[in-house]
VEXVEXNU-676600 format. One record per residue (C-alpha): x, y, z; residue in one letter; residue number from 1. Coordinates in Angstrom, 2 decimals. Layout:
N
       x       y       z residuo num
       X       Y       Z       A NUM
...
***
This chain:
459
       x       y       z residuo num
   -4.57  -16.31  -43.92       X   1
   -4.91  -12.54  -44.38       X   2
   -6.52  -13.00  -47.80       X   3
   -9.26  -15.13  -46.27       X   4
  -10.42  -12.22  -44.08       X   5
   -9.90   -9.53  -46.68       X   6
  -13.36   -8.43  -47.81       X   7
  -13.57   -6.45  -51.02       X   8
  -17.20   -5.46  -50.51       X   9
  -17.68   -2.22  -48.59       X  10
  -21.03   -3.47  -47.27       X  11
  -19.34   -6.57  -45.89       X  12
  -16.64   -4.48  -44.22       X  13
  -19.21   -2.21  -42.60       X  14
  -21.31   -5.21  -41.53       X  15
  -18.23   -6.88  -40.05       X  16
  -17.46   -3.66  -38.18       X  17
  -21.04   -3.46  -36.86       X  18
  -20.94   -7.13  -35.91       X  19
  -17.61   -6.77  -34.13       X  20
  -18.86   -3.76  -32.14       X  21
  -22.12   -5.52  -31.22       X  22
  -20.29   -8.70  -30.22       X  23
  -17.97   -6.68  -28.01       X  24
  -20.98   -5.02  -26.36       X  25
  -22.80   -8.37  -25.94       X  26
  -19.70  -10.05  -24.50       X  27
  -19.09   -7.10  -22.18       X  28
  -22.67   -7.18  -20.91       X  29
  -22.50  -10.97  -20.51       X  30
  -19.31  -10.71  -18.50       X  31
  -20.86   -7.91  -16.46       X  32
  -23.88  -10.11  -15.82       X  33
  -21.77  -13.12  -14.83       X  34
  -19.30  -11.30  -12.58       X  35
  -21.39   -8.41  -11.23       X  36
  -25.13   -8.99  -11.56       X  37
  -24.94  -12.60  -10.35       X  38
  -22.79  -11.52   -7.43       X  39
  -25.38   -8.94   -6.48       X  40
  -28.17  -11.53   -6.79       X  41
  -26.27  -13.95   -4.56       X  42
  -25.74  -11.26   -1.93       X  43
  -29.45  -10.39   -2.05       X  44
  -30.42  -14.05   -1.60       X  45
  -28.09  -14.43    1.34       X  46
  -29.37  -11.21    2.90       X  47
  -33.01  -12.30    2.54       X  48
  -32.10  -15.73    3.91       X  49
  -30.52  -14.11    6.98       X  50
  -33.62  -11.97    7.55       X  51
  -35.85  -15.05    7.31       X  52
  -33.57  -16.97    9.66       X  53
  -33.40  -14.17   12.20       X  54
  -37.20  -13.73   12.18       X  55
  -37.59  -17.36   13.18       X  56
  -35.03  -16.98   15.92       X  57
  -36.91  -13.99   17.35       X  58
  -39.98  -16.20   17.99       X  59
  -38.35  -17.18   21.29       X  60
  -37.48  -20.53   19.80       X  61
  -41.18  -21.45   19.63       X  62
  -41.56  -23.10   16.20       X  63
  -44.68  -25.19   16.82       X  64
  -47.39  -24.35   14.34       X  65
  -45.23  -21.62   12.81       X  66
  -45.43  -21.20    9.05       X  67
  -42.67  -19.26    7.31       X  68
  -44.03  -17.23    4.41       X  69
  -40.63  -15.89    3.36       X  70
  -40.27  -18.66    0.74       X  71
  -42.83  -16.80   -1.34       X  72
  -40.23  -14.12   -1.95       X  73
  -38.43  -14.30   -5.27       X  74
  -34.96  -14.57   -3.73       X  75
  -36.08  -17.37   -1.37       X  76
  -37.90  -19.42   -3.98       X  77
  -37.32  -23.13   -3.36       X  78
  -35.97  -22.47    0.15       X  79
  -37.12  -23.93    3.48       X  80
  -36.46  -24.00    7.23       X  81
  -36.20  -27.09    9.42       X  82
  -35.04  -28.28   12.80       X  83
  -32.31  -30.87   13.24       X  84
  -32.30  -32.90   16.44       X  85
  -30.12  -35.87   17.27       X  86
  -31.18  -39.10   18.96       X  87
  -29.16  -41.07   21.49       X  88
  -27.28  -42.73   18.65       X  89
  -26.34  -39.25   17.33       X  90
  -28.48  -39.75   14.26       X  91
  -30.07  -36.60   12.81       X  92
  -33.81  -36.20   13.12       X  93
  -35.36  -33.79   10.61       X  94
  -38.31  -31.78   11.89       X  95
  -40.27  -29.91    9.24       X  96
  -41.51  -26.75   10.89       X  97
  -43.34  -25.44    7.78       X  98
  -45.20  -28.65    6.90       X  99
  -44.96  -28.07    3.17       X 100
  -46.02  -30.43    0.44       X 101
  -43.21  -31.59   -1.87       X 102
  -43.14  -29.69   -5.20       X 103
  -44.82  -31.43   -8.14       X 104
  -41.80  -30.93  -10.40       X 105
  -39.37  -33.86   -9.91       X 106
  -36.59  -31.73  -11.49       X 107
  -37.02  -28.98   -8.95       X 108
  -34.00  -28.63   -6.61       X 109
  -36.39  -28.87   -3.62       X 110
  -38.14  -32.08   -4.80       X 111
  -35.91  -34.47   -2.89       X 112
  -35.80  -32.23    0.16       X 113
  -35.03  -35.01    2.69       X 114
  -31.71  -35.95    1.10       X 115
  -30.78  -32.26    0.88       X 116
  -31.67  -31.71    4.54       X 117
  -29.73  -34.75    5.68       X 118
  -26.74  -33.51    3.64       X 119
  -26.94  -30.11    5.34       X 120
  -27.23  -31.84    8.72       X 121
  -23.83  -33.37    8.13       X 122
  -22.25  -29.92    8.60       X 123
  -23.44  -29.83   12.23       X 124
  -20.52  -30.93   14.41       X 125
  -22.11  -30.30   17.79       X 126
  -21.74  -27.49   20.25       X 127
  -23.31  -24.07   20.01       X 128
  -23.57  -22.54   16.55       X 129
  -24.60  -18.93   15.96       X 130
  -25.89  -18.16   12.45       X 131
  -23.07  -19.83   10.56       X 132
  -23.37  -19.38    6.80       X 133
  -22.47  -22.11    4.31       X 134
  -22.12  -22.03    0.49       X 135
  -21.90  -25.60   -0.73       X 136
  -22.76  -27.67   -3.80       X 137
  -24.92  -30.78   -3.72       X 138
  -25.93  -32.72   -6.84       X 139
  -24.64  -29.92   -9.12       X 140
  -26.75  -27.36   -7.28       X 141
  -25.30  -24.66   -5.04       X 142
  -27.07  -24.04   -1.74       X 143
  -26.84  -21.22    0.76       X 144
  -27.79  -22.28    4.26       X 145
  -27.50  -20.90    7.79       X 146
  -27.28  -23.01   10.97       X 147
  -28.04  -21.73   14.47       X 148
  -28.44  -23.46   17.81       X 149
  -32.01  -23.31   19.25       X 150
  -33.97  -24.79   22.15       X 151
  -36.71  -26.80   20.47       X 152
  -39.94  -27.21   22.56       X 153
  -38.29  -25.00   25.20       X 154
  -36.07  -27.71   26.56       X 155
  -34.58  -29.77   23.75       X 156
  -31.34  -28.37   22.25       X 157
  -31.48  -28.57   18.51       X 158
  -30.38  -26.68   15.39       X 159
  -32.34  -24.40   13.08       X 160
  -31.35  -24.62    9.41       X 161
  -32.56  -22.12    6.80       X 162
  -31.55  -22.72    3.18       X 163
  -32.22  -21.63   -0.35       X 164
  -30.97  -23.09   -3.64       X 165
  -28.96  -20.70   -5.78       X 166
  -31.14  -21.01   -8.89       X 167
  -29.41  -19.05  -11.63       X 168
  -31.82  -16.95  -13.66       X 169
  -30.30  -16.52  -17.13       X 170
  -33.22  -14.52  -18.48       X 171
  -31.20  -11.33  -18.68       X 172
  -28.27  -13.13  -20.30       X 173
  -30.54  -14.70  -22.92       X 174
  -32.19  -11.33  -23.45       X 175
  -28.83   -9.66  -24.05       X 176
  -27.81  -12.37  -26.51       X 177
  -31.15  -12.19  -28.31       X 178
  -30.92   -8.41  -28.60       X 179
  -27.35   -8.77  -29.87       X 180
  -28.47  -11.21  -32.57       X 181
  -31.29   -8.85  -33.56       X 182
  -28.85   -5.96  -33.81       X 183
  -26.45   -8.07  -35.89       X 184
  -29.29   -8.82  -38.34       X 185
  -30.32   -5.15  -38.35       X 186
  -26.66   -4.21  -38.81       X 187
  -26.44   -6.40  -41.89       X 188
  -29.23   -4.54  -43.64       X 189
  -28.11   -1.17  -42.25       X 190
  -24.60   -1.82  -43.58       X 191
  -25.99   -2.43  -47.06       X 192
  -27.84    0.90  -46.93       X 193
  -24.87    2.78  -45.45       X 194
  -22.41    1.15  -47.83       X 195
  -24.62    2.03  -50.78       X 196
  -24.83    5.62  -49.59       X 197
  -21.04    5.83  -49.16       X 198
  -19.98    3.75  -52.14       X 199
  -22.04    5.68  -54.69       X 200
  -19.90    8.86  -54.54       X 201
  -16.79    6.71  -54.16       X 202
  -17.75    4.86  -57.32       X 203
  -18.11    8.19  -59.09       X 204
  -14.68    9.21  -57.81       X 205
  -13.26    5.92  -59.07       X 206
  -14.68    6.53  -62.54       X 207
  -13.39   10.10  -62.42       X 208
   -9.92    8.82  -61.51       X 209
   -9.96    6.46  -64.49       X 210
  -10.91    9.41  -66.72       X 211
   -7.99   11.40  -65.33       X 212
   -5.66    8.44  -65.89       X 213
   -6.73    8.49  -69.57       X 214
   -6.18   12.28  -69.70       X 215
   -9.86   13.06  -70.11       X 216
  -10.03   16.68  -68.96       X 217
  -13.59   17.40  -70.12       X 218
  -15.70   17.84  -66.99       X 219
  -14.78   18.11  -63.30       X 220
  -16.66   15.95  -60.86       X 221
  -19.64   17.56  -59.14       X 222
  -19.13   18.24  -55.43       X 223
  -22.37   17.24  -53.66       X 224
  -21.39   17.49  -49.98       X 225
  -19.06   19.27  -47.57       X 226
  -17.93   16.12  -45.76       X 227
  -14.70   14.14  -46.26       X 228
  -15.92   12.75  -49.60       X 229
  -16.72   16.28  -50.78       X 230
  -13.26   17.42  -49.70       X 231
  -11.78   14.48  -51.61       X 232
  -13.79   15.46  -54.70       X 233
  -12.49   19.04  -54.46       X 234
   -8.93   17.77  -54.10       X 235
   -9.38   15.55  -57.17       X 236
  -10.77   18.49  -59.16       X 237
   -7.72   20.49  -58.12       X 238
   -5.49   17.57  -59.10       X 239
   -7.29   17.38  -62.46       X 240
   -6.55   21.07  -63.11       X 241
   -2.89   20.66  -62.17       X 242
   -2.50   17.55  -64.32       X 243
   -4.30   19.24  -67.21       X 244
   -1.95   22.22  -66.94       X 245
    1.08   19.93  -66.72       X 246
   -0.16   17.99  -69.75       X 247
   -0.61   21.17  -71.75       X 248
    2.83   22.41  -70.67       X 249
    4.37   19.08  -71.63       X 250
    2.76   19.21  -75.09       X 251
    3.86   22.80  -75.58       X 252
    7.34   21.95  -74.35       X 253
    7.65   19.04  -76.77       X 254
    6.36   21.16  -79.65       X 255
    8.71   24.01  -78.81       X 256
   11.80   21.92  -78.20       X 257
   11.23   19.80  -81.29       X 258
   10.98   22.97  -83.40       X 259
   13.98   24.51  -81.68       X 260
   16.10   21.38  -82.20       X 261
   14.91   20.92  -85.75       X 262
   16.36   24.26  -86.90       X 263
   20.06   23.56  -86.19       X 264
   19.67   20.00  -87.50       X 265
   18.29   21.34  -90.80       X 266
   21.13   23.88  -91.06       X 267
   23.72   21.17  -90.41       X 268
   22.13   18.80  -92.94       X 269
   21.81   21.49  -95.65       X 270
   25.44   22.59  -95.35       X 271
   26.62   19.00  -95.17       X 272
   24.73   18.28  -98.43       X 273
   26.34   21.39  -99.95       X 274
   29.80   20.01  -99.12       X 275
   28.88   16.61 -100.57       X 276
   27.50   18.21 -103.76       X 277
   30.39   20.66 -103.98       X 278
   27.97   23.57 -103.96       X 279
   28.48   25.86 -100.98       X 280
   28.55   29.54 -100.18       X 281
   31.92   31.24  -99.86       X 282
   34.45   28.55  -98.88       X 283
   34.56   25.01  -97.57       X 284
   36.10   26.25  -94.31       X 285
   33.27   28.75  -93.80       X 286
   30.64   26.05  -94.41       X 287
   32.36   23.71  -91.95       X 288
   32.49   26.54  -89.40       X 289
   28.73   27.07  -89.77       X 290
   28.16   23.33  -89.24       X 291
   30.36   23.44  -86.13       X 292
   28.53   26.49  -84.69       X 293
   25.14   24.87  -85.22       X 294
   26.38   21.62  -83.71       X 295
   27.62   23.54  -80.65       X 296
   24.26   25.28  -80.41       X 297
   22.44   21.95  -80.70       X 298
   24.70   20.36  -78.11       X 299
   24.07   23.23  -75.72       X 300
   20.30   22.81  -75.98       X 301
   20.52   19.06  -75.52       X 302
   22.78   19.49  -72.50       X 303
   20.34   22.01  -71.02       X 304
   17.44   19.58  -71.52       X 305
   19.31   16.74  -69.86       X 306
   20.49   19.04  -67.07       X 307
   16.97   20.36  -66.38       X 308
   15.41   16.87  -66.35       X 309
   17.98   15.56  -63.86       X 310
   18.33   18.73  -61.80       X 311
   15.72   17.82  -59.17       X 312
   17.40   14.52  -58.40       X 313
   20.89   16.05  -58.42       X 314
   19.88   18.86  -56.07       X 315
   18.24   16.48  -53.63       X 316
   20.91   13.76  -53.65       X 317
   24.23   14.96  -54.99       X 318
   24.49   18.62  -53.96       X 319
   27.41   19.77  -51.85       X 320
   26.98   22.31  -49.08       X 321
   30.13   24.46  -49.14       X 322
   30.91   28.04  -48.18       X 323
   31.05   30.12  -51.36       X 324
   32.67   33.54  -51.72       X 325
   30.26   35.23  -54.13       X 326
   32.72   37.99  -55.01       X 327
   35.38   35.51  -56.11       X 328
   32.80   33.39  -57.97       X 329
   31.43   36.42  -59.88       X 330
   34.95   37.62  -60.78       X 331
   35.76   34.18  -62.17       X 332
   32.53   33.95  -64.23       X 333
   32.76   37.52  -65.60       X 334
   36.35   36.98  -66.74       X 335
   35.08   34.25  -69.08       X 336
   32.10   36.27  -70.37       X 337
   34.08   39.45  -71.08       X 338
   35.78   37.87  -74.10       X 339
   32.49   36.77  -75.69       X 340
   31.33   40.29  -76.56       X 341
   34.16   42.81  -76.21       X 342
   31.90   45.77  -77.02       X 343
   30.04   45.41  -73.74       X 344
   31.01   47.62  -70.80       X 345
   30.99   45.85  -67.42       X 346
   30.12   47.91  -64.32       X 347
   30.77   45.99  -61.08       X 348
   29.80   46.90  -57.51       X 349
   30.30   43.66  -55.62       X 350
   30.69   43.24  -51.84       X 351
   32.54   40.38  -50.17       X 352
   29.66   38.04  -49.21       X 353
   29.74   34.36  -48.18       X 354
   26.81   32.03  -48.89       X 355
   26.42   28.29  -48.41       X 356
   25.51   25.84  -51.17       X 357
   26.80   23.86  -54.13       X 358
   29.29   26.04  -55.97       X 359
   28.79   24.31  -59.30       X 360
   25.01   24.80  -59.21       X 361
   25.27   28.45  -58.14       X 362
   27.76   29.02  -60.97       X 363
   25.39   27.48  -63.53       X 364
   22.57   29.69  -62.22       X 365
   24.58   32.92  -62.62       X 366
   26.04   31.88  -65.98       X 367
   22.55   31.38  -67.43       X 368
   21.49   34.88  -66.32       X 369
   24.67   36.45  -67.74       X 370
   24.29   34.52  -70.99       X 371
   20.81   35.99  -71.34       X 372
   22.10   39.49  -70.45       X 373
   24.88   39.40  -73.07       X 374
   22.41   38.24  -75.72       X 375
   20.23   41.34  -75.30       X 376
   22.63   44.00  -73.92       X 377
   23.50   46.95  -76.18       X 378
   26.42   48.55  -74.38       X 379
   26.26   47.96  -70.63       X 380
   25.96   45.16  -68.07       X 381
   25.88   46.29  -64.44       X 382
   26.34   43.78  -61.62       X 383
   25.79   44.63  -57.95       X 384
   26.01   42.34  -54.92       X 385
   24.81   43.65  -51.55       X 386
   23.52   42.36  -48.24       X 387
   19.87   42.96  -47.42       X 388
   18.89   41.64  -44.00       X 389
   19.20   37.85  -44.28       X 390
   19.77   37.76  -48.03       X 391
   22.60   38.27  -50.46       X 392
   21.02   40.31  -53.30       X 393
   22.57   39.93  -56.76       X 394
   21.32   42.41  -59.42       X 395
   22.35   41.69  -63.02       X 396
   21.26   44.59  -65.25       X 397
   21.50   44.92  -69.04       X 398
   20.54   47.94  -71.14       X 399
   18.68   45.88  -73.71       X 400
   14.97   46.08  -74.57       X 401
   12.28   45.70  -71.93       X 402
   10.35   42.46  -71.58       X 403
    6.69   42.62  -72.52       X 404
    4.72   42.88  -69.27       X 405
    2.46   39.99  -70.25       X 406
    5.54   37.76  -70.59       X 407
    7.67   39.00  -67.70       X 408
    6.05   36.55  -65.28       X 409
    6.61   33.55  -67.58       X 410
   10.21   33.92  -68.71       X 411
   11.31   31.41  -66.06       X 412
    8.94   28.77  -67.42       X 413
   10.76   26.06  -69.28       X 414
    8.71   26.46  -72.49       X 415
    9.14   30.24  -72.78       X 416
   10.24   31.65  -76.17       X 417
   11.85   35.03  -76.67       X 418
   10.93   37.55  -79.33       X 419
   13.05   35.81  -81.95       X 420
   11.31   32.51  -81.33       X 421
   14.39   31.01  -79.71       X 422
   13.68   28.46  -77.03       X 423
   15.71   28.77  -73.83       X 424
   15.98   26.57  -70.77       X 425
   18.65   28.57  -68.97       X 426
   16.28   30.80  -67.00       X 427
   14.15   27.79  -65.97       X 428
   17.31   26.06  -64.71       X 429
   18.33   29.18  -62.76       X 430
   14.93   29.46  -61.10       X 431
   14.93   25.78  -60.08       X 432
   18.34   26.19  -58.44       X 433
   17.34   29.39  -56.62       X 434
   14.07   27.83  -55.43       X 435
   15.98   24.84  -54.06       X 436
   18.00   27.14  -51.79       X 437
   14.79   28.91  -50.64       X 438
   15.74   32.07  -52.53       X 439
   13.93   34.33  -54.97       X 440
   14.53   35.29  -58.60       X 441
   12.62   37.98  -60.48       X 442
   12.90   40.01  -63.67       X 443
   12.19   43.75  -63.39       X 444
   11.84   46.17  -66.27       X 445
   13.77   49.40  -65.75       X 446
   13.31   52.71  -67.55       X 447
   15.87   51.41  -69.99       X 448
   16.83   47.78  -69.78       X 449
   16.04   44.83  -67.53       X 450
   17.34   43.69  -64.12       X 451
   17.45   40.08  -62.99       X 452
   17.42   40.09  -59.20       X 453
   18.48   36.99  -57.26       X 454
   18.16   36.72  -53.48       X 455
   20.16   33.98  -51.77       X 456
   19.55   33.27  -48.06       X 457
   22.59   33.94  -45.90       X 458
   23.53   30.97  -43.70       X 459
***
């Protein structure tokens, strides 16, 4: 059923909205007319009827030759006054005190006035009656009538009856409905104009989105307004720039990683061919050792790629949240790195600091920084760990060459290459881990050497 009422056209949706609003207004006004305006009209008719009735009573019960002009009033249209007397057989005698001619319209509620008057006479049960009001229906017509006891001809006791038919005037109701229909028709054409005005920029945005989906980065969409559509256009232009940058980074990443992976593969293949052909440098063992080293290097790069691509998911879903003694963790990591390059001097100034996080991820982060430091260090690696307000500050310094200032802000990007053209993902992995824990990681050139500074929030 939902699909039946699902309109794809924007003009139709706007028109349906206009129509619904107008119908609600029309229905509300109609209900207001039925329950409020008609009630007010009825009260006005009854009030005018009482005034007319009381004016006749004030004539000292002298009705001979009296002509009541109140029926000319709008609220008393179709009404009349008459006297009811009863004969000895208790049969009602109708005395017309206004001497009016019957209306020419046979469908008028006052055409058959005698039957109406006799029907009203049936409500007289005898005794004295003082302005008793009745609201009754006769022949599908509601009547308001008042009965009072009077002395007719100064000595005969009779009853004065004043009545008016409750003729419902639906002019206002029909006018409201007609205006509603006119507004619905106007709304149909207005919706087409409004929808065209709205849908034109939306259509342009749709076409622009398709261009973005096909990686067409040529021209941004023109922002023509400052409203919500203009804000959407600006957001899409911003999205286009971000996607363009991500696309360029992805292409550069693929080019760099393919070149970086190709080198160890070529070395492995060339030395393997040398073994097969029996032509190799130095010895068979040395050639096999070279193949093994390149395979380890290739495996490390592949593992880093896989680790980086799955790191977001792992951090969000599979990370532990343990208390970690940074001093113990650093001592454990450094003991493994000291044997890699025995010529390096290690200078440690590490406080006993506890942080909270996933120990394995923090260990990977620090290992990547130390691996980079050992690669470039000449003689010294200095590690300090201190508290600074709400952070644990880890400074890993090496006395190697400075980083070019134009590259120092990009070394944590995943496609960054060092001076030798080697492609590394370790720093990008470290930054992603530090960012996850709401920390900071920066590289700072010293007078001699480089410091990698990591700030972990203290929990």
